[in-house]
N, C-alpha and C positions, 0 to 999 in steps of 0.2 A: 504494500500500500504506500502510495506517495504521500508527502506532507500535504499536498493539495487535497487529496482524498480524505486525509485525516481531519483537516480543517473543515471541509464541507460536511463531513459526518458529525463533527462536534457542533457545528452551527445547527444542523438538523436536530440533534439531540436536545439542544437548548431552545429550539423554536426561534432561532435568530436568522436574520437574512444577510445577504451580501451588502445590502444597503446599510444595515446597522454596522457591520464590520468596517465598511469603507468610510463611513462617517467617523467612527472611532479612530481610524488611521489617518484621517484628513485627506482622503482621496475620493475619486468618483467611483461609483459602482462599476462603470465600464472599464476603468483603469485596473481595478482590482480583479475583475473578471478576466481580463486579458492576461494579467500576471499569473493568475491561477491556471489558465489554459496552458500557458507556456511552462508552468511548474518550475519557475526560476526565482522563487522568493529568496531574498538575501536573509542570512541568519538573523540579522537585526530585526527584520520584519516578522520573522517567525517568532522571535522572542517577544516582540510587541503584541502579536496576536495571542501568544500564550498568556500574557498578562491580561489582555482584554477579556479573553474567554475563561481565564483562571483554569487553564488546562496546560499541562506540561507536554508539549509535542516532542520535546527532545527525549523524554523518557520513552515515548511511543516509538520514535525513530530508532533509539537504541535497542529496544525489544525487537523491532523489525530486522535490524542488522544481525542480531544474535540468531534469530530464526533462520535467516538466509545463510549464515555461516554454518549452522547445524545441517541444513539441507545440502549444502555444497561441500561439506567436509568429506575428505577421502574415506572410503570404507576400508 
């Protein structure tokens, strides 16, 4: 799962919209939508989104990495 997918999932769980998040970030919904489509959010932006949504996406990403490493580990 990408960080973009994680963010969208968390927004859905909280009943929040991209409009809410874009306003909190001080950008437009269109700009945020384009950045999420490209899945190229800077670490600082992910940190800010984590603060806004009170959810640690870095822990999620770390878990995702560990899962991938286990799957790809030599047998």
